[in-house]
Backbone bond lengths (Angstrom), bond angles and torsions (degrees), N, CA, C in turn:
res aa  C-N    CA-C-N  psi(-1)  N-CA   C-N-CA  omega(-1)  CA-C   N-CA-C  phi
1 X - - - 1.474 - - 1.527 110.00 -
2 X 1.333 114.73 149.33 1.466 119.55 178.30 1.514 110.03 -78.14
3 X 1.299 115.33 139.87 1.452 119.75 177.98 1.528 110.18 -73.04
4 X 1.358 117.81 157.79 1.462 120.42 177.04 1.521 112.61 -56.33
5 X 1.337 115.57 -29.20 1.472 119.00 179.89 1.521 110.99 -61.97
6 X 1.346 115.24 -39.88 1.467 119.79 179.58 1.522 110.20 -63.62
7 X 1.338 116.27 -42.20 1.461 119.87 179.46 1.531 111.09 -62.53
8 X 1.330 115.63 -41.86 1.463 120.22 179.11 1.529 110.27 -63.61
9 X 1.341 115.80 -39.92 1.456 120.50 -179.83 1.526 110.98 -64.91
10 X 1.346 115.36 -44.03 1.469 119.73 178.76 1.529 110.12 -62.58
11 X 1.338 115.09 -44.53 1.467 119.89 179.64 1.527 110.76 -60.98
12 X 1.344 115.40 -40.26 1.468 119.84 178.77 1.526 111.03 -64.29
13 X 1.337 116.29 -44.35 1.457 120.40 -178.52 1.519 111.32 -64.43
14 X 1.327 116.55 -39.41 1.470 120.43 177.78 1.523 110.05 -64.17
15 X 1.341 114.48 -45.60 1.469 119.69 179.17 1.519 110.67 -62.02
16 X 1.354 115.71 -42.22 1.463 120.63 179.99 1.526 110.46 -63.53
17 X 1.343 116.07 -42.82 1.461 121.14 179.72 1.520 110.99 -61.47
18 X 1.329 115.49 -43.55 1.464 120.02 179.32 1.527 110.93 -63.59
19 X 1.344 116.39 -38.21 1.459 120.75 179.39 1.521 110.56 -65.34
20 X 1.346 115.29 -42.95 1.464 120.22 179.00 1.523 110.15 -63.18
21 X 1.339 116.69 -44.14 1.469 121.03 178.69 1.516 110.91 -62.22
22 X 1.341 116.10 -39.11 1.467 120.55 178.60 1.525 110.19 -62.55
23 X 1.335 116.13 -44.05 1.465 120.43 179.77 1.522 110.61 -64.71
24 X 1.332 116.27 -44.58 1.469 120.27 -179.94 1.521 110.89 -62.56
25 X 1.335 116.37 -45.24 1.469 120.32 -179.75 1.519 111.51 -61.49
26 X 1.335 115.58 -40.77 1.464 119.23 178.90 1.519 111.02 -67.49
27 X 1.327 116.24 -39.10 1.462 120.45 178.47 1.529 110.40 -63.03
28 X 1.329 115.78 -45.46 1.470 120.52 178.94 1.512 110.47 -61.60
29 X 1.336 116.06 -41.57 1.469 120.22 -179.76 1.521 110.91 -64.26
30 X 1.338 116.51 -43.35 1.466 120.65 179.51 1.523 110.30 -62.78
31 X 1.337 115.99 -43.09 1.470 120.07 178.53 1.523 110.70 -61.74
32 X 1.335 115.90 -40.71 1.465 120.07 178.89 1.523 110.92 -62.39
33 X 1.329 115.54 -46.07 1.468 120.33 -179.73 1.524 110.72 -61.66
34 X 1.347 116.50 -44.69 1.459 120.65 -178.84 1.531 110.95 -64.66
35 X 1.342 116.86 -41.73 1.459 120.09 179.17 1.517 111.39 -66.09
36 X 1.332 116.22 -40.23 1.469 120.58 177.46 1.522 110.04 -63.22
37 X 1.330 115.87 -42.33 1.464 120.77 179.35 1.524 110.85 -63.94
38 X 1.332 116.15 -42.82 1.463 120.97 179.41 1.521 110.64 -61.70
39 X 1.326 116.82 -42.90 1.464 120.94 179.13 1.524 110.82 -64.47
40 X 1.315 115.98 -38.26 1.465 120.60 179.26 1.524 110.77 -64.75
41 X 1.330 116.11 -43.96 1.465 120.79 178.74 1.520 110.31 -65.75
42 X 1.328 115.91 -43.03 1.469 120.93 179.34 1.524 110.80 -57.54
43 X 1.320 116.53 -43.65 1.464 120.61 -178.95 1.527 111.58 -65.20
44 X 1.336 116.94 -35.47 1.472 120.31 177.91 1.522 110.43 -68.11
45 X 1.328 116.87 -46.49 1.464 120.50 -177.40 1.519 112.25 -68.10
46 X 1.324 116.67 -34.72 1.461 120.54 -178.32 1.517 112.73 -84.96
47 X 1.345 116.09 -6.00 1.459 119.66 179.27 1.512 114.17 83.59
48 X 1.341 118.31 7.61 1.459 121.13 -179.53 1.520 112.08 -74.26
49 X 1.327 116.92 -26.18 1.461 121.05 174.39 1.520 108.73 -129.42
50 X 1.305 116.59 152.17 1.452 121.32 -174.56 1.523 110.86 -75.76
51 X 1.316 115.41 135.22 1.464 120.14 176.72 1.519 109.08 -71.27
52 X 1.325 116.41 131.88 1.457 119.25 179.72 1.510 111.88 -63.73
53 X 1.330 116.02 -35.24 1.465 122.20 178.98 1.518 107.73 -130.60
54 X 1.319 116.90 133.92 1.463 119.70 174.94 1.507 114.60 86.86
55 X 1.341 116.74 47.66 1.453 120.50 -179.69 1.514 113.70 -59.77
56 X 1.341 117.59 -38.36 1.464 121.30 -179.95 1.522 110.41 -65.67
57 X 1.336 117.38 -33.04 1.469 121.59 177.46 1.519 109.43 -63.80
58 X 1.310 116.04 -45.33 1.463 121.60 179.43 1.531 110.71 -62.98
59 X 1.328 115.86 -40.98 1.465 120.68 -179.61 1.526 111.18 -61.51
60 X 1.338 116.70 -44.80 1.463 120.43 -178.95 1.514 111.37 -69.83
61 X 1.333 117.06 -39.16 1.477 120.31 177.75 1.524 110.27 -61.10
62 X 1.323 116.72 -41.84 1.467 120.88 178.67 1.520 110.81 -66.63
63 X 1.330 116.29 -38.31 1.467 120.99 178.47 1.526 110.90 -61.76
64 X 1.324 116.74 -41.98 1.458 120.94 -177.85 1.521 112.51 -73.98
65 X 1.318 117.06 -27.27 1.469 119.34 -177.75 1.515 112.66 -92.05
66 X 1.338 116.98 -24.32 1.472 121.26 -177.31 1.523 111.72 55.52
67 X 1.355 115.04 27.73 1.460 119.10 178.41 1.515 114.31 75.62
68 X 1.348 117.06 10.81 1.468 120.23 -179.39 1.514 110.34 -123.09
69 X 1.333 115.78 163.29 1.453 121.94 176.37 1.521 109.06 -108.21
70 X 1.334 117.12 120.22 1.448 121.59 176.91 1.520 109.11 -80.68
71 X 1.327 117.67 140.91 1.464 120.74 -179.19 1.521 110.21 -63.43
72 X 1.336 115.57 147.36 1.463 120.64 -178.60 1.520 111.07 -62.83
73 X 1.339 116.98 -30.82 1.474 120.45 179.89 1.524 110.84 -63.84
74 X 1.341 115.65 -39.13 1.460 119.68 179.13 1.521 110.64 -73.24
75 X 1.349 115.77 -41.68 1.459 119.96 -177.51 1.522 111.96 -64.12
76 X 1.311 117.43 -33.13 1.456 120.90 -176.50 1.527 112.01 -80.59
77 X 1.303 115.89 45.77 1.454 121.13 176.80 1.513 109.50 -133.56
78 X 1.305 115.55 145.20 1.454 120.87 179.29 1.519 110.56 -64.50
79 X 1.329 116.04 -36.06 1.457 120.72 -178.43 1.530 111.35 -63.45
80 X 1.344 116.33 -39.75 1.457 119.82 179.68 1.524 110.83 -60.23
81 X 1.331 117.31 -47.33 1.464 120.03 -177.39 1.527 111.19 -67.97
82 X 1.333 117.13 -35.33 1.464 119.76 177.41 1.521 110.55 -62.95
83 X 1.323 116.73 -42.90 1.466 120.75 178.65 1.523 110.88 -66.68
84 X 1.324 115.59 -39.69 1.456 120.54 179.23 1.529 110.53 -65.30
85 X 1.333 116.77 -40.64 1.464 121.37 179.16 1.523 110.84 -62.81
86 X 1.316 116.56 -42.11 1.459 121.06 178.19 1.522 110.32 -61.23
87 X 1.312 115.85 -44.56 1.462 120.62 178.87 1.519 111.20 -63.92
88 X 1.334 116.21 -40.55 1.464 121.28 178.95 1.522 110.73 -64.05
89 X 1.321 117.72 -42.28 1.467 121.15 -179.93 1.525 111.52 -63.66
90 X 1.312 116.41 -35.67 1.468 120.15 176.30 1.525 110.11 -63.68
91 X 1.318 116.10 -40.70 1.464 121.08 178.42 1.524 110.31 -65.58
92 X 1.329 116.42 -42.27 1.472 121.69 -179.48 1.531 110.13 -59.80
93 X 1.321 116.16 -45.10 1.465 120.56 -179.82 1.531 110.60 -66.18
94 X 1.319 116.19 -41.17 1.466 120.59 -178.83 1.523 111.57 -64.08
95 X 1.336 116.94 -37.89 1.462 121.34 -176.59 1.534 113.20 -95.37
96 X 1.338 117.25 0.72 1.467 120.28 179.16 1.516 113.36 65.41
97 X 1.328 116.69 46.39 1.464 121.02 -175.21 1.532 113.65 -102.91
98 X 1.330 117.50 13.24 1.465 119.61 177.40 1.531 109.67 -76.69
99 X 1.322 115.99 132.36 1.471 122.03 176.11 1.517 107.55 -95.37
100 X 1.330 116.45 118.20 1.461 120.87 -173.83 1.526 113.65 -93.79
101 X 1.331 117.27 -24.33 1.471 118.95 -173.23 1.525 111.35 -123.78
102 X 1.321 116.08 111.33 1.462 123.29 172.98 1.515 107.29 -129.07
103 X 1.325 116.57 123.84 1.468 121.02 -178.03 1.528 108.74 -76.58
104 X 1.323 115.72 96.85 1.470 120.49 -176.79 1.528 112.70 -69.16
105 X 1.343 116.74 -15.24 1.466 119.62 178.95 1.529 111.37 -71.46
106 X 1.350 116.81 -14.46 1.464 121.26 -178.62 1.538 111.69 -94.92
107 X 1.306 115.56 26.74 1.469 122.39 179.88 1.532 110.53 -59.09
108 X 1.330 115.91 133.77 1.466 121.70 179.82 1.520 111.11 -111.00
109 X 1.322 116.51 -55.36 1.467 120.54 -177.05 1.518 109.05 -167.39
110 X 1.336 115.30 176.71 1.458 119.58 173.33 1.522 109.92 -156.89
111 X 1.337 114.08 155.58 1.449 120.72 176.38 1.509 108.98 -127.54
112 X 1.317 115.88 -162.41 1.458 119.47 -177.73 1.516 111.61 -64.84
113 X 1.345 115.93 -32.01 1.461 119.55 -171.04 1.526 114.66 -107.08
114 X 1.344 119.14 -14.80 1.457 118.48 -173.70 1.527 113.21 -156.69
115 X 1.343 113.87 161.33 1.451 122.84 173.68 1.525 107.78 -116.15
116 X 1.328 116.27 141.28 1.463 121.05 -175.04 1.525 109.90 -118.38
117 X 1.346 114.86 133.32 1.458 121.62 178.89 1.528 109.07 -130.51
118 X 1.311 116.02 145.59 1.467 121.02 176.35 1.525 108.10 -81.69
119 X 1.334 116.37 123.89 1.462 120.03 178.88 1.521 111.11 -88.67
120 X 1.336 115.56 -49.21 1.460 122.45 175.71 1.522 107.27 -155.82
121 X 1.313 117.46 -167.46 1.465 120.19 -176.27 1.525 113.03 -69.07
122 X 1.341 117.61 -13.42 1.454 120.15 -175.09 1.522 114.30 -118.73
123 X 1.344 117.59 -7.08 1.456 119.84 -175.20 1.526 112.23 -140.08
124 X 1.327 114.71 153.67 1.465 121.62 171.28 1.525 108.44 -121.77
125 X 1.327 115.03 155.58 1.454 121.55 172.66 1.519 108.21 -107.94
126 X 1.332 116.04 137.83 1.457 120.90 178.27 1.520 108.91 -124.49
127 X 1.326 115.19 127.82 1.458 121.57 177.99 1.524 107.92 -104.72
128 X 1.330 116.40 114.62 1.463 121.46 -173.68 1.523 109.99 -121.95
129 X 1.336 116.15 131.53 1.469 120.13 -178.77 1.531 112.54 -100.10
130 X 1.324 117.03 11.79 1.479 122.96 176.62 1.524 112.62 59.44
131 X 1.321 117.21 30.31 1.463 121.00 -177.21 1.530 112.15 -66.25
132 X 1.348 117.17 -24.16 1.459 120.43 179.88 1.525 112.71 -76.40
133 X 1.324 116.38 -5.94 1.466 119.97 -173.63 1.518 111.68 -123.81
134 X 1.328 115.53 147.35 1.461 120.15 179.78 1.521 111.54 -79.18
135 X 1.336 116.62 -9.53 1.463 120.10 177.19 1.521 109.29 -147.80
136 X 1.324 115.81 153.98 1.464 120.94 175.35 1.529 110.24 -66.55
137 X 1.313 115.93 -35.03 1.465 119.20 179.48 1.525 110.90 -57.90
138 X 1.329 117.06 -43.19 1.463 120.24 179.83 1.523 111.56 -66.23
139 X 1.333 116.21 -31.62 1.475 119.52 175.27 1.526 109.98 -64.56
140 X 1.335 116.58 -43.10 1.465 119.63 179.58 1.522 111.13 -68.50
141 X 1.332 116.75 -33.70 1.461 119.45 172.51 1.530 109.94 -60.01
142 X 1.311 116.41 -40.80 1.460 121.27 178.52 1.530 110.93 -58.99
143 X 1.335 116.55 -43.01 1.465 120.18 178.77 1.525 110.73 -63.97
144 X 1.327 116.81 -42.74 1.457 120.65 179.68 1.527 111.29 -64.52
145 X 1.324 116.67 -40.45 1.465 120.59 177.88 1.521 111.03 -65.00
146 X 1.326 116.17 -41.45 1.467 119.83 177.69 1.522 110.10 -60.08
147 X 1.331 116.29 -47.77 1.463 119.91 -178.71 1.523 111.89 -64.09
148 X 1.324 116.38 -31.31 1.465 121.13 179.04 1.525 111.13 -69.87
149 X 1.324 116.38 -46.89 1.457 120.73 -176.36 1.526 113.43 -84.44
150 X 1.331 117.43 -32.37 1.468 120.99 -173.91 1.533 111.06 -130.28
151 X 1.327 117.62 67.42 1.470 120.66 -177.32 1.527 114.17 -63.12
152 X 1.342 117.77 -22.69 1.471 120.19 179.94 1.527 112.02 -64.73
153 X 1.331 116.50 -25.19 1.471 120.34 178.88 1.529 109.60 -123.62
154 X 1.309 115.79 40.63 1.463 120.99 -174.51 1.531 111.99 -63.58
155 X 1.326 114.71 153.34 1.459 122.36 176.80 1.531 109.75 -93.30
156 X 1.319 115.22 134.13 1.456 121.40 173.94 1.522 107.54 -115.13
157 X 1.325 116.86 113.12 1.460 120.79 -178.06 1.524 109.84 -76.69
158 X 1.334 116.37 115.80 1.462 121.54 -179.74 1.519 111.80 -88.92
159 X 1.332 116.50 -28.43 1.453 120.69 -178.31 1.512 110.75 154.97
160 X 1.330 115.27 -148.45 1.460 120.48 -174.92 1.528 110.37 -141.63
161 X 1.336 113.97 157.65 1.456 120.02 175.33 1.527 108.51 -145.69
162 X 1.321 116.65 167.69 1.466 121.19 177.46 1.520 109.04 -127.11
163 X 1.329 115.03 142.08 1.458 121.92 178.38 1.525 107.68 -137.16
164 X 1.324 116.00 118.24 1.468 121.27 -176.41 1.524 112.33 52.78
165 X 1.322 114.73 39.40 1.461 120.10 176.65 1.515 115.38 82.05
166 X 1.323 117.05 0.24 1.467 121.53 -178.79 1.521 109.53 -100.57
167 X 1.326 116.42 132.10 1.462 121.98 179.91 1.527 110.43 -81.66
168 X 1.340 115.92 133.90 1.463 122.21 177.33 1.526 109.75 -127.07
169 X 1.316 116.19 137.28 1.464 120.89 168.56 1.524 107.33 -82.10
170 X 1.325 116.66 139.52 1.465 121.53 178.94 1.526 107.90 -109.39
171 X 1.326 116.56 110.46 1.459 120.68 -179.21 1.525 110.31 -117.71
172 X 1.298 114.78 147.57 1.466 121.89 177.42 1.520 109.25 -107.75
173 X 1.336 115.17 141.07 1.464 120.40 -179.16 1.522 109.47 -143.08
174 X 1.311 115.86 149.09 1.467 120.65 178.53 1.528 110.60 -63.22
175 X 1.322 115.81 135.40 1.469 121.02 177.74 1.525 109.41 -76.09
176 X 1.323 116.18 131.41 1.467 121.80 -179.85 1.521 109.09 -108.67
177 X 1.331 116.05 122.45 1.461 121.42 178.09 1.530 109.56 -87.59
178 X 1.313 116.15 119.94 1.467 121.34 -176.36 1.532 110.59 -78.05
179 X 1.332 116.36 129.94 1.469 120.60 176.18 1.525 112.21 -114.80
180 X 1.342 116.29 -20.77 1.466 120.54 -178.61 1.524 109.88 -144.04
181 X 1.325 115.39 158.89 1.455 119.93 172.04 1.531 108.70 -72.49
182 X 1.308 116.27 142.50 1.469 120.52 -178.69 1.522 111.01 -78.42
183 X 1.325 115.26 129.12 1.461 122.26 176.22 1.528 107.59 -88.60
184 X 1.328 117.18 111.17 1.461 120.80 -176.88 1.527 112.44 -67.16
185 X 1.319 118.06 -22.68 1.458 120.63 173.96 1.526 110.50 -67.88
186 X 1.330 115.53 -35.42 1.458 119.87 176.52 1.527 110.35 -67.36
187 X 1.340 115.74 -37.48 1.463 120.43 176.04 1.527 109.74 -61.88
188 X 1.327 115.96 -44.51 1.466 121.36 -179.43 1.529 110.77 -61.62
189 X 1.324 116.79 -42.21 1.466 120.93 178.89 1.523 110.58 -64.92
190 X 1.323 116.72 -42.45 1.467 121.33 179.60 1.523 110.62 -61.94
191 X 1.316 115.72 -44.79 1.460 120.04 -179.55 1.528 111.27 -65.65
192 X 1.336 116.95 -39.14 1.468 121.04 179.49 1.524 110.93 -62.88
193 X 1.312 116.71 -39.96 1.463 121.20 178.64 1.524 111.43 -62.98
194 X 1.322 116.28 -23.52 1.459 120.90 -179.55 1.532 112.68 -103.99
195 X 1.341 115.29 17.29 1.458 120.27 172.45 1.510 116.22 85.76
196 X 1.336 117.83 9.40 1.465 121.81 -179.37 1.529 109.74 -102.63
197 X 1.324 115.50 119.17 1.467 121.66 -179.36 1.529 110.05 -92.10
198 X 1.322 115.41 136.08 1.463 120.79 177.24 1.526 109.04 -70.55
199 X 1.335 116.81 119.43 1.468 120.80 -177.18 1.518 112.08 -96.21
200 X 1.327 116.30 -40.46 1.460 121.17 175.86 1.518 108.74 -167.16
201 X 1.298 116.73 146.51 1.467 122.22 178.32 1.531 110.86 43.67
202 X 1.341 117.15 -112.49 1.461 121.28 -176.94 1.525 111.97 -113.53
203 X 1.327 115.74 28.89 1.463 121.69 -178.19 1.535 110.30 -109.34
204 X 1.347 115.37 146.88 1.462 120.54 -175.05 1.528 110.50 -137.11
205 X 1.346 114.63 157.65 1.465 119.85 179.57 1.521 110.00 -144.85
206 X 1.334 115.32 132.80 1.458 121.39 174.25 1.517 107.40 -106.27
207 X 1.336 116.73 105.79 1.462 120.98 -174.71 1.521 111.97 -70.58
208 X 1.337 117.68 -27.76 1.461 120.51 179.04 1.524 111.06 -70.52
209 X 1.333 116.58 -35.34 1.461 121.26 -179.20 1.524 112.43 -92.22
210 X 1.329 116.46 -25.39 1.464 119.89 -174.95 1.520 111.50 74.99
211 X 1.342 116.09 35.60 1.469 121.71 -176.93 1.526 110.08 -121.37
212 X 1.325 115.41 132.14 1.469 122.69 176.13 1.522 108.23 -103.34
213 X 1.321 116.92 139.46 1.465 122.50 175.72 1.523 107.60 -131.67
214 X 1.319 115.88 117.08 1.464 120.57 -172.96 1.526 113.33 -116.72
215 X 1.337 112.89 165.02 1.469 122.40 168.83 1.525 114.02 68.71
216 X 1.329 117.25 36.58 1.464 120.22 -179.22 1.526 110.94 -88.92
217 X 1.327 115.88 60.51 1.467 120.22 176.11 1.530 109.44 -87.80
218 X 1.335 116.02 179.89 1.459 119.82 -170.60 1.527 115.14 -75.89
219 X 1.325 117.82 3.50 1.457 119.71 171.37 1.522 111.14 -101.76
220 X 1.321 115.61 -14.67 1.463 120.60 178.13 1.527 112.59 -102.17
221 X 1.331 115.68 -16.08 1.461 121.54 172.81 1.523 107.05 -123.38
222 X 1.320 116.38 112.61 1.465 121.75 -176.46 1.523 110.69 -103.14
223 X 1.321 115.14 157.95 1.467 120.54 178.85 1.518 109.63 -119.43
224 X 1.325 115.33 125.44 1.460 121.38 177.39 1.519 108.76 -132.38
225 X 1.337 115.73 117.21 1.469 122.11 -179.38 1.529 111.91 53.78
226 X 1.339 115.24 42.18 1.453 121.05 175.53 1.517 115.67 80.17
227 X 1.325 117.23 2.65 1.466 121.59 -178.46 1.526 109.81 -109.95
228 X 1.342 116.31 135.99 1.456 121.59 178.29 1.524 110.14 -81.31
229 X 1.337 115.61 133.72 1.459 121.58 176.52 1.535 108.44 -124.20
230 X 1.314 115.48 117.92 1.460 121.62 -179.65 1.532 107.54 -89.40
231 X 1.334 116.49 108.10 1.465 119.01 -173.42 1.527 113.37 -103.28
232 X 1.323 117.62 -28.84 1.467 121.19 178.58 1.525 108.40 -132.48
233 X 1.307 115.23 108.44 1.463 119.95 -178.22 1.526 109.70 -119.30
234 X 1.314 115.04 150.73 1.467 121.03 178.45 1.524 107.60 -125.88
235 X 1.329 115.80 95.71 1.460 122.10 -179.78 1.530 110.46 -93.06
236 X 1.324 115.23 142.62 1.466 121.64 171.33 1.525 108.73 -132.10
237 X 1.317 115.90 141.96 1.452 121.83 176.56 1.531 109.17 -100.85
238 X 1.317 116.72 129.75 1.465 120.64 177.56 1.529 109.50 -92.02
239 X 1.322 115.92 171.40 1.464 120.08 177.26 1.535 111.11 -61.31
240 X 1.337 116.37 -28.53 1.465 120.56 179.64 1.528 111.62 -63.03
241 X 1.319 116.01 -30.53 1.473 118.31 179.71 1.529 110.58 -65.62
242 X 1.342 115.56 -42.34 1.462 119.96 -175.43 1.520 112.48 -78.58
243 X 1.325 117.65 -17.55 1.471 120.12 -179.64 1.512 108.93 -86.26
244 X 1.309 116.49 77.89 1.461 122.06 -178.47 1.525 110.69 -70.93
């Protein structure tokens, strides 16, 4: 007869095997979800599927990319962005996308990359010159990524304007009324649940997607009635994202 020790050992091995299978199955499922999500995002950015929010943003991003990926070495030049801006302005004029009336008296604030104006009690206007990006196309990708991940504070591109010779995109966003100070630990937990690891300060990276999300401090993530609202996001796509 087998000793009780043998039975305990068999029971342990069975339990261990089941635990390993559970971990493997969960890992496979997570990988599947991440790959499906990556493919979904890729299709939105490449124009293969329609963006649920911000169709005009997708149209302009596709126009600027012509369905191709420009090398990072070329994009990281001032000349490239100047040429791209000229091309974009021609498109804006052709499609009648110039915004002529912005009530400058409703000025709220500004940062390095944008100026904010109150449009009405429910919306703000943001004028962004894409200074954080080496190309306008990458700025529009950022808007599409924001709308994909955070539809509650989605960007609606109204058009474009120029100030002292500088081109600005004019986007509309829902106004968020702050009720509490944002807990950055809560932001970190939320991002971790969605596969984004905190790399430094308020910057995050999802290695499965190849997407960087930066600058999530308490002025860019607001809290209203206990809910986090991401209002200003800075997304970057790495080479890993494009290597499907």
